[in-house]
C-alpha positions as CSV (number, residue, x, y, z in Angstrom):
1,X,-0.1,0.2,-0.1
2,X,2.7,2.5,0.7
3,X,4.3,2.0,-2.8
4,X,0.9,2.8,-4.1
5,X,0.8,5.7,-2.4
6,X,4.1,7.2,-2.9
7,X,4.0,6.4,-6.7
8,X,4.9,9.5,-8.7
9,X,2.4,8.3,-11.6
10,X,-0.8,8.8,-9.6
11,X,-2.6,11.6,-10.0
12,X,-3.4,13.6,-6.2
13,X,-5.4,16.6,-5.3
14,X,-5.2,18.5,-1.9
15,X,-8.8,18.5,-0.2
16,X,-7.6,20.3,3.2
17,X,-4.6,22.0,5.0
18,X,-4.8,23.4,8.3
19,X,-1.4,24.4,10.3
20,X,-1.4,25.0,14.1
21,X,-1.0,23.5,17.0
22,X,-2.3,20.3,15.5
23,X,-2.1,20.4,11.6
24,X,-4.0,18.6,9.3
25,X,-3.7,17.8,6.0
26,X,-5.9,15.5,3.7
27,X,-5.2,14.5,0.0
28,X,-7.1,12.3,-2.5
29,X,-5.1,10.5,-4.9
30,X,-6.0,7.8,-7.6
31,X,-3.2,5.4,-7.6
32,X,-1.7,3.5,-10.9
33,X,-3.5,0.6,-10.6
34,X,-6.7,2.9,-10.5
35,X,-7.4,2.6,-6.6
36,X,-8.9,5.5,-5.0
37,X,-7.4,6.5,-1.6
38,X,-8.2,9.6,0.5
39,X,-5.6,10.2,3.4
40,X,-5.2,12.3,6.1
41,X,-2.2,13.5,8.2
42,X,-2.6,14.7,12.0
43,X,0.6,16.4,13.3
44,X,1.4,17.8,16.3
45,X,-0.4,18.1,20.0
46,X,-3.3,16.4,20.0
47,X,-1.9,12.8,18.3
48,X,0.8,13.3,21.1
49,X,-1.9,13.6,23.7
50,X,-4.0,11.0,22.8
51,X,-1.8,8.4,20.7
52,X,1.7,9.0,22.7
53,X,3.1,9.9,19.2
54,X,3.1,13.4,17.2
55,X,1.7,11.9,14.1
56,X,-1.2,10.1,13.1
57,X,-2.1,8.9,9.6
58,X,-5.7,7.5,8.6
59,X,-6.8,6.5,5.3
60,X,-9.7,5.4,3.3
61,X,-9.0,2.6,0.0
62,X,-11.3,1.8,-2.3
63,X,-10.3,-0.6,-4.9
64,X,-10.2,0.0,-8.7
65,X,-12.7,-2.5,-9.3
66,X,-15.2,0.0,-8.1
67,X,-13.8,3.0,-9.5
68,X,-16.9,3.5,-12.4
69,X,-19.4,3.0,-9.1
70,X,-17.3,5.4,-7.1
71,X,-17.7,7.8,-10.5
72,X,-21.6,7.3,-10.3
73,X,-22.4,7.8,-6.9
74,X,-20.4,11.3,-6.7
75,X,-21.8,12.2,-10.0
76,X,-24.9,11.9,-8.4
77,X,-24.1,13.3,-5.1
78,X,-22.4,16.5,-7.1
79,X,-25.8,16.8,-9.4
80,X,-27.9,17.5,-6.3
81,X,-25.5,20.8,-4.9
82,X,-23.9,21.9,-8.4
83,X,-26.2,20.5,-11.5
84,X,-23.9,22.5,-13.8
85,X,-21.0,21.2,-13.0
86,X,-22.2,17.4,-13.0
87,X,-22.9,18.4,-16.3
88,X,-19.5,19.3,-17.7
89,X,-17.9,16.2,-15.9
90,X,-20.5,13.7,-17.2
91,X,-19.0,15.0,-20.3
92,X,-15.4,14.5,-19.5
93,X,-13.4,11.9,-21.1
94,X,-10.9,11.1,-18.3
95,X,-12.4,9.2,-15.4
96,X,-9.6,9.7,-13.1
97,X,-9.5,13.5,-13.7
98,X,-13.3,13.6,-13.3
99,X,-12.9,11.5,-10.1
100,X,-10.4,14.0,-8.6
101,X,-12.4,16.9,-9.7
102,X,-15.6,15.5,-7.8
103,X,-13.9,14.8,-4.7
104,X,-12.6,18.2,-4.7
105,X,-16.2,19.8,-5.5
106,X,-17.6,17.5,-3.0
107,X,-14.9,17.8,0.1
108,X,-12.4,20.3,-0.3
109,X,-12.2,22.5,2.8
110,X,-13.7,19.5,4.7
111,X,-11.7,18.4,8.2
112,X,-13.7,15.5,8.1
113,X,-13.4,14.7,4.3
114,X,-12.0,11.2,4.8
115,X,-14.6,9.6,7.6
116,X,-17.3,11.4,5.5
117,X,-16.1,9.8,2.2
118,X,-15.7,6.4,3.8
119,X,-19.6,6.3,5.2
120,X,-20.9,7.8,1.9
121,X,-19.3,4.7,-0.2
122,X,-20.5,2.3,2.8
123,X,-23.9,3.7,2.4
124,X,-23.7,3.5,-1.2
125,X,-22.8,-0.4,-1.1
126,X,-19.3,0.7,-2.4
127,X,-16.5,-1.4,0.0
128,X,-14.2,1.5,1.4
129,X,-11.4,0.2,3.7
130,X,-10.3,2.5,6.2
131,X,-7.2,1.9,8.2
132,X,-5.0,4.2,10.8
133,X,-1.6,4.3,12.5
134,X,0.0,6.6,15.0
């Protein structure tokens, strides 16, 4: 998994960044093999107090086989909030770029993006594996 995340050929977008006593970073990416990964990292005081380590990382992994399903359900979700953008994305030829754009539109600026994405995928019957470590 770590090799997939670090792969320079993957496509990636930053969804959230907050710096402070405890900093949080959240990114989404599509790995070279087509899996969707949304990952977060907390660095600083709160992880140190809770986990005894100043670095806490967490992620949701959706296997590549569900790429079209993820595209479909995210497009439906965006269509409720922003039908014009949803229609433009539907015409896009690159599903990877479209999914990253959908993730940006739906989750950018949201410090709870990882949990909300995981919960939404699961509510739509799409397996979303959550993992974390400190």
